[in-house]
N, C-alpha and C positions, 0 to 999 in steps of 0.2 A: 430514073426511068421506071415507068409503072410496072412493066412486066419483068424487071430484072430479078426481083426476089423469088418469083415462082420458078424461074429458070435455074436458080441456085439450089433448089430442093434436091436432097440426096447427095450433094457435093460438100466437101470440106471448105469452109470459108478461111482465107488466110488469116483474118483477124482472130477467129476462134482457135485456130491451130496454134497461134502464138501465145494464147493464154495458158496459165498453169492448169494441169490436169489433176483432178481429184478422183481417187480410185476407192470405190466402195467394195468391200469383200464380205460376202456372207459365208460363214464357215460352218461346215458340218463335219461329221466323222470321215466321210469319203471324198467330199468335193469342196472346191472353192469356186464360188460364183462371183465374178468380178464385173463391175460396171465402171466405165470411163466417162467422167463428166468434165467438160461439156461436149466431148466428142460424140457421146451417145452409143458407144460400142459396148457390147456385153459378150463375155465368153466364160467358159467353165474349164477348170483343170482339176486333176486329181490332187487330193490332199496328201501327197507323198513327196519325197525329195525330187523325183523326176518331174512331177507336176509343178513344183515350185520353180524348177529350172525353166520350164516352158513359160511360167508366169513372168519371170524376170525378163525373158527374151521379148515378151509382148510389150513391156512397158519401159525397157531400157532406153529406147530412143525418144521417149516423150519427156516433156518437162513436168515431171510429177511433183506436185506441191505436197501432197499428203496421201497416205493410205489409211483408211478408216475401217476397222473391223470390230465386231462385238466380242466381249469376253464370253467364252464358251467353256469354261473349266480348263480342260487340258487340250482340246482339239485345235485351239488357235495358237498354242505356244510355239510349235515348230514353224509355222508361217511367220509369226511375229519375230522369232529369233533369226530366221533366214533372211527376211526382207530388211531387218535392221542391220544385219551384218553386211548386206549389199549396199548400204548407204541411203536407204529410203527412210523418210520420216513416217513412223507408224503410230497411230493413235488407237488405243483400245478403249472403247466406250462401254458404258453400262447398257445392257439390253433394254432396261426400262426407259432410259433416256431416249434411245433410238426409237422405241415404239411410241413414246409421247410425241417426239418430233414428227413421226409419220402421221399421227392423227392430227397434229397441228397444221400440216401442209395438205391435209385432205386425202392422204393415201391410206385407205382402210383395208384394201386387199393386201394379202400377205402371201407372197411366193418368194423363192430364193432369189430370182432375178430382181423383183421389185424391192426386196430388202437391201440388196446390194446398191440399187439406185438411190434408195433413201439414205443409206450411209454416205454415199458420195455427196449428195446434196447437203447432208448434215455437216460434212467436213468443210464444204465451201461456206455455209452460212454461219456456223458456230466456231469453226477453227479450233477443235479440241486440241489439247496439249499432246504432243508426241512424247511417249515415254519409252525408255529402254527396257528390254525384257529383264525379268528377274534373273539373278545368277543361277546357274545350274545347281549349285550347292543348296540354295534356298528352296528350289523346286523339289529337289530330292528329299529334303527334310520335311517339306510340306506333305509330300506323299507318304512318308513314313509316319508322320504325326497323325494323319488321317487313318492310316491302317491301325495304329495303336489305339486310337479312340474307338474304332469299330470293334477291335478285339476286346477292349474293356467292356463295351456295351454287351457283346456276346457273353462274356464271362459273367456279368451281372445277371443276365437273363437265365443262363444255365444254372447259376447258383440258386436263384429264386425258384426255378423249376424243380431242382433237386430237393430244396427244402420243403416244397409242397407235395412231393411224391410220397406215396405209401408203399409202393412195390419195391422190394429189395433189388430185383434185377434192374429196374429202371434207375434206382439210385446208384448202382455200381456202374452202369453205362454212362450216366451223366458225370459221375466222378472221374471216369477215364477221359471223357471229353474235356473236363475242366483241367485235368492234369496236362493234356496235350496243349490246351490253350494257354496255360500258364507258361509252358516252355516257349511257345510262340511269342508271347509278350516279352519274356526275358531276352530272347534273341533280337526283338525289335528295339528294346532299350539299349542293348549292347551296340547295335548298329547306329542308333542315333547318337550315342555317346562317342563312338568312333568318328563319325562324320563331324560332330561338333569339335572334337579335338584336332581334326585335320585342318580346320579353318581357324586361324588365330583370331580374326576379327569377330567371328561368330562366338567363339569360345570366350573371348573377353566380354562381349555383351551379355552372354549367358551368365558368367560369373558375377557381373555387376548386378544383374536382376536378382540373383540369389541372395544378395546382401540386403534386399528390401524386406522389412518385417512382413510376414504373412505370405510371401511369394516362394513357392516350392519349385521343384524341377518341372512339374507338369505345367504350371502357370508360366514359368520362365520360357519353356519351350514354345508354348502357344504365342507368347509375345515375340520371340525371336523369329519364328516362321510366319506369324500372322501380321506383324508390323515391321517389315524390313526398313521402313522409314524412321524407325525409332533411333534417336540419337542425331538425326539429320533434320528434324522438324521441331517446331515449337511444341510446348506442352499442350496448348489449346488444340493444335492440329492433330496431335496424337490422340487426345481424348475424343475428338470429333470422328477420327477414323475408327476408333474402337466402339463408337456408339454410346459414349458416356457423357458427351457434351450436350447441353440442353438446347443449343441453337438448331434451328430447322426442325423443331418438333412437329409431329403430325398428329392429327386427332384420330383416335380409334373409337370403336363402339363403346357404349356405356360410359362415355366421358373420360376414359383413360387416355393419357398422353404418353407418348414414347418418342425418343429421339430417332431421327431418320438415319439409322446406322448404315455403314458401308460394308464392313467386314462381318458377314453373317456368321461364319465359322468362329471368328474370334469372339463375337458377341454371345454365341451359344456355349462358350467354354465356362462351365459353372465354377470350377476351382479358381479360375482367374477372377471372376466377379465376386466370389466369396472372399477372396484374399484382400479385397479393398476394405473389408470391415474387420479383419483379424488383427491388423497391426495396432489398433487403438480401440479402446472400449468406447462405445457410443455414449453421448451424454445422457440419453434417456435410460439406457441400461445401467449406467453408473448411479443415477439418482434412485432407481429401484433397488439396487444393491445396498445403498446407504440408508434406505428408509427403514423404519421399524417393521417388525414382523407383520403386524396387523395391516399397516398401510401397504406393505409390499404385496400381500395377498389380494387386497382390494384393487391395487393398480394392475395386477396381472389379469383380472377379470374384465378390464375395460377395453381390451383390444378389439372386441367385436362390436363396440358401440361408437364407431368413428363417424357414423352417419349423423346428419343434423336432425334434431328433434323439433317438432312443432312446439312453439312456446305458448303456454297457457296464460290467459290474462291474470294479472295479480288480483287477489281477493283481499277485501278489507277485513279487518278483524271480526266485525259482526257478521260477515258473510261466511266465515269458515265453519266447518263442522256440519253435522247433519241436523235437519230440523227435528228429527225424532229425538235426538239427544237434548235439544233445547226445550221441548214440551213433552213431558212424559205421558201426558194424557192421550197423545196421538200415537196410534199403533197401526200396524198393517191391516187390522180387522175393524178399524173404527169406521162406522157409517155416518155417524153424526158427531158433532163437536160439542161435547158437554162442557158445561162451565167448569173452569179450573177450581179446585178445592180452595176454600177460604183459608 
């Protein structure tokens, strides 16, 4: 019937209600904005335990296929854990992927409600994998590890400031702050060690990492809390997650290439990435150490000449040298060319 579709506007179609519902959730510190696709309903609840209870009451009677939300640091963790415990499939996606998908479908405007709708559409179109939330022990260790890294950075900054200070009063004040900060770091280390010892699986993984040459407690802790999949995935998958694998490289400015890393904090861990080279002497370094003293000094000065040089055309033997050397009668002040002496 021609006018049947227009009369159905604003009403739920039985066929559409029977389909699976994809829920997109835009997470912020205070609110959860949700969109139900293909029903087309949107609502907002508080990002609190009471708000999550109201959220579950709104979707419990629907045939929810998947709930999609963005990774937002710590603000999505409570919602992820609560909804997963309630039996829903929850997928946590990279915000960059969600934004690229929004641009691909032509959604350039950005509001909380529109972002929730884009996430619901992304769940239906791409069907991202639903993952379980990280164990609470891992999340607690991640928070402690971040606090320790921040404290060590503050300690380095204060130490540098104290070394550059000339006033005795300022040196004493900075010394007292360094002493307090050192105690804070010691207490953090003790708490991290206590939590590692309380979990036998994490403790065993930590002890195994310490047996690797060049891996110390800091690098081992970064791997334990930054790569929970370690031991349950292949070596190639672990290197890809850490940003060490060359697959999926992206082009940077000035011709540099870098892997498209996923774990930014793990990638930024300098002791971890220095430990890759501590276990074994690199072949180039070994050749320089075995070279004679003269050649070793020459090779040490070549590190700044890695760029390609323009090749000059080869000269024939009669073309080499200066014409002034070939004919002593020609000088810079010669106006005429006298006859060469007999």
